[in-house]
LUMROMAR-525885 format. One record per atom (N, C-alpha, C): atom name; residue in three letters; x, y, z. Coordinates in Angstrom, 3 decimals. Example, Ala and Ser with C-alpha at 12.3 -4.5 7.8 and 13.67 -1.06 7.14 Angstrom:
2
R  atomo  residuo        px        py        pz
R      N      ALA    13.190    -5.690     7.800
R     CA      ALA    12.300    -4.500     7.800
R      C      ALA    13.200    -3.300     7.800
R      N      SER    12.850    -2.250     7.080
R     CA      SER    13.670    -1.060     7.140
R      C      SER    12.900     0.030     7.870
end
This chain:
161
R  atomo  residuo        px        py        pz
R      N      MET     0.883    -1.350     0.164
R     CA      MET     0.365     0.172    -0.003
R      C      MET     1.249     1.629     0.062
R      N      ASN     0.855     2.039    -0.724
R     CA      ASN     1.256     3.149    -1.150
R      C      ASN     0.823     4.573    -1.773
R      N      GLU     1.558     5.620    -2.281
R     CA      GLU     1.223     6.803    -2.554
R      C      GLU     1.522     7.212    -4.010
R      N      ASN     1.877     6.091    -4.546
R     CA      ASN     2.467     6.181    -5.714
R      C      ASN     1.708     5.550    -6.586
R      N      SER     0.949     6.106    -7.614
R     CA      SER     0.121     5.275    -8.588
R      C      SER     0.683     5.645   -10.025
R      N      GLU     1.840     5.341    -9.872
R     CA      GLU     2.560     5.658   -11.336
R      C      GLU     2.912     4.089   -11.474
R      N      GLY     3.507     3.310   -12.363
R     CA      GLY     4.179     2.340   -13.254
R      C      GLY     2.428     1.513   -13.540
R      N      ARG     2.852     0.393   -14.235
R     CA      ARG     1.954    -0.380   -15.030
R      C      ARG     1.274    -1.373   -14.322
R      N      SER     0.461    -2.193   -14.660
R     CA      SER    -0.670    -2.965   -14.390
R      C      SER    -1.444    -3.808   -15.178
R      N      ASP    -1.544    -4.880   -14.826
R     CA      ASP    -3.019    -4.889   -15.677
R      C      ASP    -3.944    -4.996   -15.514
R      N      ILE    -4.409    -4.877   -14.222
R     CA      ILE    -5.601    -4.514   -14.327
R      C      ILE    -5.737    -2.940   -13.216
R      N      ASP    -6.532    -1.721   -13.601
R     CA      ASP    -7.027    -0.802   -12.636
R      C      ASP    -8.181    -0.623   -12.109
R      N      ILE    -8.263    -0.352   -10.786
R     CA      ILE    -9.378    -0.493   -10.374
R      C      ILE    -9.652     0.707    -9.351
R      N      TYR   -10.271     1.133    -9.786
R     CA      TYR   -10.441     2.605    -9.071
R      C      TYR   -11.612     2.844    -8.213
R      N      VAL   -11.960     3.158    -7.013
R     CA      VAL   -12.653     3.431    -6.121
R      C      VAL   -12.965     4.483    -5.499
R      N      ASN   -14.222     4.588    -5.263
R     CA      ASN   -14.749     6.097    -4.773
R      C      ASN   -15.740     6.193    -3.896
R      N      GLY   -15.873     6.902    -2.964
R     CA      GLY   -17.011     6.972    -2.075
R      C      GLY   -17.332     8.019    -1.588
R      N      ALA   -19.018     8.377    -1.328
R     CA      ALA   -19.296     9.716    -0.982
R      C      ALA   -20.209     9.123     0.591
R      N      LYS   -20.430    10.388     1.201
R     CA      LYS   -21.718    10.609     1.927
R      C      LYS   -21.946    11.955     1.802
R      N      THR   -23.339    11.744     1.520
R     CA      THR   -24.549    13.236     1.569
R      C      THR   -25.591    13.003     2.599
R      N      ASP   -26.138    13.857     2.750
R     CA      ASP   -27.470    13.586     3.788
R      C      ASP   -28.250    12.816     3.459
R      N      SER   -28.390    12.471     1.795
R     CA      SER   -29.394    11.527     1.818
R      C      SER   -28.694    10.169     1.792
R      N      GLY   -27.686     9.640     2.270
R     CA      GLY   -27.051     8.377     2.346
R      C      GLY   -25.602     8.341     1.390
R      N      SER   -25.080     7.116     1.600
R     CA      SER   -23.539     7.250     1.123
R      C      SER   -23.402     5.885     0.541
R      N      GLY   -22.298     5.944    -0.175
R     CA      GLY   -22.109     4.845    -1.141
R      C      GLY   -20.641     4.516    -1.512
R      N      ALA   -20.340     3.749    -1.946
R     CA      ALA   -18.993     3.213    -2.669
R      C      ALA   -19.239     2.883    -4.088
R      N      GLY   -18.389     3.326    -4.659
R     CA      GLY   -18.493     3.132    -6.264
R      C      GLY   -16.789     2.233    -6.813
R      N      ILE   -16.983     1.627    -7.799
R     CA      ILE   -15.788     0.784    -8.430
R      C      ILE   -15.975     1.179    -9.833
R      N      TYR   -14.597     1.286   -10.512
R     CA      TYR   -14.577     1.468   -11.970
R      C      TYR   -13.551     0.444   -12.246
R      N      SER   -13.644    -0.021   -13.364
R     CA      SER   -12.690    -1.029   -13.811
R      C      SER   -12.383    -0.649   -15.293
R      N      GLU   -11.785    -0.134   -15.884
R     CA      GLU   -11.746    -0.809   -17.830
R      C      GLU   -11.627    -1.791   -18.606
R      N      GLN   -10.333    -1.995   -17.294
R     CA      GLN   -10.046    -3.512   -17.938
R      C      GLN   -11.126    -4.666   -17.764
R      N      LEU   -11.518    -4.583   -16.040
R     CA      LEU   -12.884    -5.554   -16.094
R      C      LEU   -14.194    -4.895   -16.984
R      N      ASN   -14.160    -4.350   -17.725
R     CA      ASN   -15.432    -3.621   -18.341
R      C      ASN   -16.709    -3.351   -17.392
R      N      GLY   -16.444    -2.749   -15.922
R     CA      GLY   -17.436    -2.890   -14.942
R      C      GLY   -17.828    -1.348   -14.340
R      N      GLN   -18.381    -1.167   -13.892
R     CA      GLN   -18.816     0.057   -13.254
R      C      GLN   -19.827    -0.094   -11.932
R      N      ILE   -19.631    -0.342   -10.839
R     CA      ILE   -20.827    -0.934    -9.857
R      C      ILE   -21.033     0.318    -8.786
R      N      SER   -22.181     0.450    -8.501
R     CA      SER   -21.932     1.461    -7.067
R      C      SER   -22.884     0.890    -6.189
R      N      VAL   -22.334     0.776    -4.987
R     CA      VAL   -23.232     0.058    -3.988
R      C      VAL   -23.687     1.170    -2.682
R      N      PRO   -24.833     1.075    -2.639
R     CA      PRO   -25.063     2.127    -1.548
R      C      PRO   -25.254     1.370    -0.193
R      N      LEU   -25.032     2.265     0.523
R     CA      LEU   -24.269     2.090     1.893
R      C      LEU   -24.635     2.639     3.172
R      N      GLY   -25.942     3.351     2.927
R     CA      GLY   -27.332     3.420     4.178
R      C      GLY   -26.860     5.009     4.699
R      N      THR   -27.460     5.398     5.675
R     CA      THR   -27.336     6.667     6.220
R      C      THR   -26.495     7.119     7.309
R      N      HIS   -26.496     5.800     8.018
R     CA      HIS   -25.251     5.517     8.952
R      C      HIS   -24.164     5.120     9.068
R      N      THR   -23.771     5.127     7.929
R     CA      THR   -22.122     4.938     8.036
R      C      THR   -21.039     5.730     7.875
R      N      SER   -20.230     5.652     8.558
R     CA      SER   -19.139     6.898     9.186
R      C      SER   -18.323     6.918     7.471
R      N      VAL   -17.340     7.843     7.488
R     CA      VAL   -16.666     8.378     6.526
R      C      VAL   -15.725     7.187     6.016
R      N      LEU   -14.905     6.973     7.079
R     CA      LEU   -13.693     5.648     7.171
R      C      LEU   -14.566     4.465     7.079
R      N      GLN   -15.400     3.868     7.295
R     CA      GLN   -16.031     2.932     6.926
R      C      GLN   -16.632     3.218     5.091
R      N      ILE   -16.700     4.101     5.020
R     CA      ILE   -17.233     4.067     3.421
R      C      ILE   -15.598     3.809     2.754
R      N      GLU   -14.446     4.757     3.240
R     CA      GLU   -13.502     4.397     2.087
R      C      GLU   -13.020     3.054     2.716
R      N      LEU   -12.879     2.069     3.465
R     CA      LEU   -12.684     0.942     3.878
R      C      LEU   -13.583    -0.002     3.096
R      N      MET   -14.501     0.254     3.104
R     CA      MET   -15.537    -0.581     2.085
R      C      MET   -15.470    -0.457     0.765
R      N      GLU   -15.335     0.835    -0.065
R     CA      GLU   -15.010     0.877    -1.288
R      C      GLU   -13.451    -0.021    -1.707
R      N      ILE   -12.322     0.235    -0.893
R     CA      ILE   -11.112    -0.473    -1.266
R      C      ILE   -11.653    -1.963    -1.045
R      N      MET   -12.161    -2.589    -0.303
R     CA      MET   -12.742    -4.174     0.168
R      C      MET   -13.296    -4.665    -1.218
R      N      LEU   -14.365    -3.544    -1.808
R     CA      LEU   -15.165    -4.036    -2.713
R      C      LEU   -14.155    -3.901    -3.925
R      N      GLY   -13.032    -3.360    -3.836
R     CA      GLY   -12.031    -3.455    -5.514
R      C      GLY   -11.442    -4.982    -5.333
R      N      ALA   -11.332    -5.374    -3.915
R     CA      ALA   -10.503    -6.524    -3.935
R      C      ALA   -11.527    -7.949    -3.858
R      N      ARG   -12.507    -7.367    -3.582
R     CA      ARG   -13.819    -8.570    -3.342
R      C      ARG   -14.295    -9.019    -4.846
R      N      ILE   -13.989    -7.846    -5.959
R     CA      ILE   -14.412    -8.085    -7.420
R      C      ILE   -13.461    -9.413    -7.719
R      N      VAL   -12.373    -9.224    -7.511
R     CA      VAL   -10.778    -9.731    -7.783
R      C      VAL   -11.155   -11.149    -7.245
R      N      ALA   -11.359   -11.602    -6.172
R     CA      ALA   -11.853   -12.454    -5.581
R      C      ALA   -12.753   -13.613    -6.552
R      N      GLU   -13.890   -12.546    -6.329
R     CA      GLU   -15.583   -13.452    -6.670
R      C      GLU   -14.834   -13.710    -8.816
R      N      ARG   -14.195   -12.926    -9.000
R     CA      ARG   -13.973   -13.014   -10.331
R      C      ARG   -12.780   -14.303   -10.818
R      N      GLU   -12.521   -14.679    -9.590
R     CA      GLU   -11.427   -15.591    -9.916
R      C      GLU   -10.215   -15.379   -10.984
R      N      ILE    -9.453   -14.073   -10.644
R     CA      ILE    -8.570   -13.654   -11.425
R      C      ILE    -7.456   -14.091   -11.011
R      N      GLY    -6.578   -14.402   -11.556
R     CA      GLY    -5.464   -15.290   -11.339
R      C      GLY    -4.095   -14.574   -12.155
R      N      ASN    -3.022   -14.306   -11.349
R     CA      ASN    -1.774   -14.156   -12.180
R      C      ASN    -1.575   -12.979   -13.235
R      N      LYS    -2.197   -11.900   -12.212
R     CA      LYS    -2.131   -10.677   -12.611
R      C      LYS    -1.443    -9.530   -11.866
R      N      SER    -1.194    -8.428   -12.564
R     CA      SER    -1.029    -7.259   -11.613
R      C      SER    -1.965    -6.133   -11.398
R      N      ILE    -2.424    -6.426    -9.958
R     CA      ILE    -3.797    -5.116   -10.135
R      C      ILE    -3.125    -4.035    -9.079
R      N      ARG    -3.840    -3.210    -9.564
R     CA      ARG    -3.794    -1.665    -8.772
R      C      ARG    -5.250    -1.576    -8.413
R      N      ILE    -5.075    -0.985    -6.901
R     CA      ILE    -6.338    -0.809    -6.450
R      C      ILE    -5.782     0.589    -6.080
R      N      LEU    -6.770     1.826    -6.919
R     CA      LEU    -6.552     3.306    -6.664
R      C      LEU    -7.661     3.872    -5.788
R      N      THR    -7.306     4.456    -4.773
R     CA      THR    -8.197     4.926    -4.008
R      C      THR    -7.651     6.499    -3.698
R      N      ASP    -8.570     7.451    -3.599
R     CA      ASP    -8.495     9.138    -2.936
R      C      ASP    -8.121     9.182    -1.551
R      N      SER    -7.983     8.214    -0.787
R     CA      SER    -8.425     8.151     1.019
R      C      SER    -7.202     7.807     1.769
R      N      LYS    -6.505     8.753     2.231
R     CA      LYS    -5.285     8.281     3.117
R      C      LYS    -5.662     7.600     4.127
R      N      SER    -6.671     8.312     4.482
R     CA      SER    -7.172     7.727     6.016
R      C      SER    -7.253     6.153     5.905
R      N      ALA    -8.231     5.686     4.772
R     CA      ALA    -8.260     4.430     4.850
R      C      ALA    -6.837     3.700     4.780
R      N      LEU    -5.914     4.183     3.909
R     CA      LEU    -4.799     3.609     3.595
R      C      LEU    -3.603     3.517     5.384
R      N      LEU    -4.063     4.594     5.992
R     CA      LEU    -3.608     4.358     7.613
R      C      LEU    -4.166     3.245     8.145
R      N      ALA    -5.423     3.672     7.890
R     CA      ALA    -5.972     2.139     8.507
R      C      ALA    -5.982     0.688     8.642
R      N      LEU    -5.580     0.669     7.176
R     CA      LEU    -5.083    -0.415     6.458
R      C      LEU    -3.334    -0.888     7.069
R      N      ASN    -2.613     0.104     7.278
R     CA      ASN    -1.776    -0.318     7.151
R      C      ASN    -1.425    -0.170     8.821
R      N      SER    -2.238    -0.389     9.501
R     CA      SER    -1.952    -0.182    10.929
R      C      SER    -1.467    -1.425    11.587
R      N      TYR    -0.580    -1.951    12.518
R     CA      TYR    -0.199    -2.433    12.651
R      C      TYR    -1.526    -3.427    13.867
R      N      MET    -2.335    -2.315    14.838
R     CA      MET    -3.094    -2.807    15.354
R      C      MET    -4.223    -3.210    14.604
R      N      VAL    -5.390    -4.293    14.595
R     CA      VAL    -6.535    -4.202    14.000
R      C      VAL    -7.687    -3.954    14.764
R      N      ARG    -8.312    -2.614    14.829
R     CA      ARG    -9.623    -2.556    16.086
R      C      ARG   -10.563    -2.546    15.246
R      N      SER   -10.813    -2.738    13.562
R     CA      SER   -11.946    -2.992    12.882
R      C      SER   -12.485    -4.663    12.663
R      N      GLY   -13.303    -4.926    12.897
R     CA      GLY   -13.806    -5.977    11.924
R      C      GLY   -13.782    -6.188    10.724
R      N      MET   -14.177    -4.893    10.175
R     CA      MET   -13.917    -4.279     8.426
R      C      MET   -12.488    -4.118     7.999
R      N      VAL   -12.073    -4.093     8.928
R     CA      VAL   -10.445    -3.915     8.317
R      C      VAL    -9.487    -5.758     8.668
R      N      TRP   -10.167    -5.965     9.078
R     CA      TRP    -9.657    -7.682     9.194
R      C      TRP   -10.466    -8.354     8.504
R      N      GLU   -11.374    -8.106     8.152
R     CA      GLU   -12.400    -8.483     6.488
R      C      GLU   -11.736    -8.561     5.764
R      N      PHE   -11.340    -7.185     5.342
R     CA      PHE   -10.727    -6.604     4.095
R      C      PHE    -9.266    -7.304     4.151
R      N      ARG    -8.827    -7.412     5.375
R     CA      ARG    -6.909    -8.234     5.132
R      C      ARG    -7.750    -9.638     4.790
R      N      GLN    -8.103   -10.145     5.431
R     CA      GLN    -8.836   -11.526     4.591
R      C      GLN    -8.590   -11.451     3.291
R      N      THR    -9.531   -10.664     2.427
R     CA      THR   -10.130   -10.812     1.215
R      C      THR    -8.696   -10.588     0.457
R      N      LEU    -7.938    -9.455     1.039
R     CA      LEU    -6.807    -9.076     0.031
R      C      LEU    -5.428   -10.070     0.305
R      N      LYS    -5.865   -11.142     1.712
R     CA      LYS    -4.895   -12.187     1.539
R      C      LYS    -4.803   -13.290     0.806
R      N      TYR    -6.581   -13.452     0.305
R     CA      TYR    -6.875   -14.544    -0.418
R      C      TYR    -6.435   -13.651    -2.147
R      N      VAL    -6.675   -12.655    -2.197
R     CA      VAL    -6.364   -11.996    -3.770
R      C      VAL    -4.907   -12.102    -3.962
R      N      THR    -3.788   -11.752    -2.800
R     CA      THR    -2.505   -11.637    -3.470
R      C      THR    -2.272   -13.054    -3.523
R      N      GLN    -2.536   -14.116    -3.204
R     CA      GLN    -1.647   -15.514    -3.241
R      C      GLN    -1.780   -15.849    -5.027
R      N      ARG    -3.033   -14.910    -5.556
R     CA      ARG    -2.529   -15.220    -6.558
R      C      ARG    -2.820   -14.160    -7.851
R      N      ASN    -2.247   -13.103    -7.497
R     CA      ASN    -2.432   -11.949    -7.909
R      C      ASN    -1.240   -11.056    -7.545
R      N      SER    -0.436   -10.230    -8.235
R     CA      SER     0.493    -8.633    -7.251
R      C      SER    -0.588    -8.075    -7.091
R      N      VAL    -0.588    -7.692    -5.716
R     CA      VAL    -1.893    -6.352    -5.872
R      C      VAL    -1.308    -5.468    -5.010
R      N      GLU    -1.576    -4.211    -5.514
R     CA      GLU    -0.994    -2.907    -5.233
R      C      GLU    -2.036    -1.909    -4.799
R      N      ILE    -2.292    -0.996    -3.466
R     CA      ILE    -3.671    -0.393    -3.224
R      C      ILE    -2.724     1.101    -3.356
R      N      CYS    -2.741     2.016    -4.405
R     CA      CYS    -2.237     3.022    -4.120
R      C      CYS    -3.073     4.205    -4.271
R      N      TRP    -2.707     5.363    -3.414
R     CA      TRP    -3.444     6.810    -3.591
R      C      TRP    -2.929     7.774    -4.657
R      N      ILE    -4.512     8.197    -4.874
R     CA      ILE    -4.298     9.451    -5.568
R      C      ILE    -5.460    10.107    -5.209
R      N      LYS    -4.809    11.327    -5.831
R     CA      LYS    -5.085    12.741    -5.728
R      C      LYS    -6.850    12.966    -5.750
R      N      GLY    -7.750    12.974    -4.672
R     CA      GLY    -9.313    13.129    -5.559
R      C      GLY    -9.423    14.738    -5.969
R      N      HIS   -10.790    14.577    -6.679
R     CA      HIS   -11.207    15.928    -7.328
R      C      HIS    -9.983    16.418    -8.191
R      N      SER    -9.603    15.460    -8.952
R     CA      SER    -7.966    16.084    -9.818
R      C      SER    -8.334    16.196   -11.215
R      N      GLY    -9.478    15.955   -11.176
R     CA      GLY   -10.337    15.223   -12.955
R      C      GLY    -9.322    14.033   -13.670
R      N      ASN    -8.774    12.833   -13.032
R     CA      ASN    -8.796    11.863   -13.055
R      C      ASN    -9.895    10.915   -13.484
R      N      GLU    -9.971    10.302   -15.053
R     CA      GLU   -11.226    10.149   -15.148
R      C      GLU   -11.470     8.377   -14.888
R      N      GLY   -10.476     7.600   -14.472
R     CA      GLY   -10.835     6.629   -13.444
R      C      GLY   -11.690     6.906   -11.773
R      N      ASN   -11.139     7.897   -11.766
R     CA      ASN   -11.950     8.141   -10.247
R      C      ASN   -13.134     8.683   -10.304
R      N      GLU   -13.171     9.662   -11.506
R     CA      GLU   -14.218    10.463   -11.754
R      C      GLU   -15.333     9.477   -11.725
R      N      ARG   -15.323     8.410   -12.516
R     CA      ARG   -16.215     7.133   -13.074
R      C      ARG   -16.709     6.026   -12.243
R      N      ALA   -15.807     6.179   -11.016
R     CA      ALA   -15.978     5.408    -9.831
R      C      ALA   -16.995     6.094    -8.961
R      N      ARG   -16.686     7.227    -8.949
R     CA      ARG   -18.044     8.468    -7.993
R      C      ARG   -18.890     8.657    -8.511
R      N      MET   -20.197     7.238    -8.936
R     CA      MET   -21.498     7.657    -9.277
R      C      MET   -22.184     7.463    -8.456
R      N      PRO   -23.757     7.927    -8.856
R     CA      PRO   -24.667     8.127    -7.603
R      C      PRO   -25.380     6.967    -7.103
R      N      PHE   -25.272     6.660    -5.845
R     CA      PHE   -25.159     5.753    -5.177
R      C      PHE   -27.019     5.397    -4.580
R      N      TRP   -27.999     4.306    -5.194
R     CA      TRP   -29.169     4.520    -4.799
R      C      TRP   -28.798     3.132    -4.597
R      N      GLY   -30.679     2.584    -3.766
R     CA      GLY   -30.909     1.325    -3.199
R      C      GLY   -31.322     0.888    -1.880
R      N      PHE   -31.318    -0.304    -1.685
R     CA      PHE   -31.628    -0.077    -0.386
R      C      PHE   -30.661    -0.329     0.600
R      N      GLU   -30.975    -0.120     2.000
R     CA      GLU   -29.808    -0.241     3.066
R      C      GLU   -29.243    -1.073     2.804
R      N      PRO   -27.690    -1.154     3.328
R     CA      PRO   -26.915    -1.976     3.311
R      C      PRO   -27.037    -2.666     4.659
R      N      SER   -26.437    -3.929     4.638
R     CA      SER   -26.295    -4.963     6.302
R      C      SER   -24.670    -4.491     6.940
R      N      ILE   -24.575    -3.107     6.692
R     CA      ILE   -22.912    -2.840     6.916
R      C      ILE   -23.580    -2.186     8.396
R      N      THR   -22.575    -2.748     9.495
R     CA      THR   -22.960    -2.551    11.220
R      C      THR   -22.434    -0.671    11.355
R      N      PRO   -23.364     0.244    11.678
R     CA      PRO   -22.610     1.452    12.423
R      C      PRO   -21.590     0.828    13.539
R      N      SER   -20.728     2.298    13.427
R     CA      SER   -19.543     1.975    14.601
R      C      SER   -20.611     2.165    16.125
R      N      VAL   -19.806     1.875    16.844
R     CA      VAL   -20.537     1.804    18.328
R      C      VAL   -20.387     3.033    18.730
R      N      ALA   -19.468     4.021    18.331
R     CA      ALA   -19.561     5.572    18.459
R      C      ALA   -20.793     6.364    17.769
R      N      LEU   -21.253     5.925    16.729
R     CA      LEU   -22.639     6.060    16.075
R      C      LEU   -23.650     5.560    16.646
R      N      SER   -23.887     4.375    17.153
R     CA      SER   -24.693     3.827    17.738
R      C      SER   -25.142     4.771    18.613
R      N      ILE   -24.159     4.881    19.582
R     CA      ILE   -24.467     5.514    20.825
R      C      ILE   -24.920     7.201    20.353
R      N      GLU   -24.260     7.792    19.593
R     CA      GLU   -24.954     8.917    19.293
R      C      GLU   -26.573     8.795    19.027
R      N      LEU   -26.776     7.504    18.189
R     CA      LEU   -28.416     7.697    17.539
R      C      LEU   -29.260     7.182    18.758
R      N      VAL   -28.666     6.469    20.010
R     CA      VAL   -29.524     6.469    21.100
R      C      VAL   -29.582     7.611    21.576
R      N      LYS   -28.566     8.111    21.702
R     CA      LYS   -28.529     9.440    22.476
R      C      LYS   -29.872    10.349    21.974
R      N      GLN   -29.697    10.526    20.718
R     CA      GLN   -30.480    11.390    19.653
R      C      GLN   -32.435    10.853    19.710
R      N      TYR   -32.523     9.810    20.053
R     CA      TYR   -33.476     9.461    20.043
R      C      TYR   -34.338     9.214    21.321
R      N      THR   -33.241     9.093    22.272
R     CA      THR   -33.812     9.419    23.761
R      C      THR   -33.749    10.798    24.227
R      N      TYR   -33.187    11.672    23.446
R     CA      TYR   -33.784    13.344    23.689
R      C      TYR   -34.929    13.756    22.920
R      N      ARG   -35.188    13.150    21.481
R     CA      ARG   -36.153    13.601    21.117
R      C      ARG   -37.419    12.708    21.969
R      N      ARG   -37.340    11.498    22.540
R     CA      ARG   -38.542    10.778    23.322
R      C      ARG   -38.803    11.873    24.648
R      N      HIS   -37.428    12.504    24.992
R     CA      HIS   -38.003    12.896    26.363
R      C      HIS   -38.493    14.421    26.193
R      N      ASN   -37.953    14.857    24.861
R     CA      ASN   -38.869    16.322    24.653
R      C      ASN   -40.492    16.271    24.000
R      N      GLN   -40.730    14.970    23.547
R     CA      GLN   -41.967    14.989    23.450
R      C      GLN   -42.929    14.657    24.529
R      N      ILE   -42.606    14.624    25.917
R     CA      ILE   -43.384    14.080    26.795
R      C      ILE   -43.872    15.460    27.601
end
């Protein structure tokens, strides 16, 4: 995992995510895989969860298509996700799950996760950022967010009485 996106690879997978008032989601684009995917992640997803999920989805598509003997780059504009993935201590189930997926993918391929500058006109990055719509996902909100939602609910209920 590095901050250098230069070089050649057989497959480039651009990943991007977004959070708005109406929801959040992750997008994937790869010209070599002839694919563009948008995954809704709901309204209670943290920015870091979105950024981790987008990278994990990029690795997961390689695993699901059983791609082997390729040089693969997953390109993200999220430095915070790269830092979380490079961390020695794993405190997140999502990071652990991603590492397991990546371990499987790297047994069959050379995989590099690279940082690219966001909002810089990079076509792959822009195409990965597409509208996210659909049903609420099964992603678990963080503990901090869950506590905050309970506090908000309790406050609203208390003020109704």
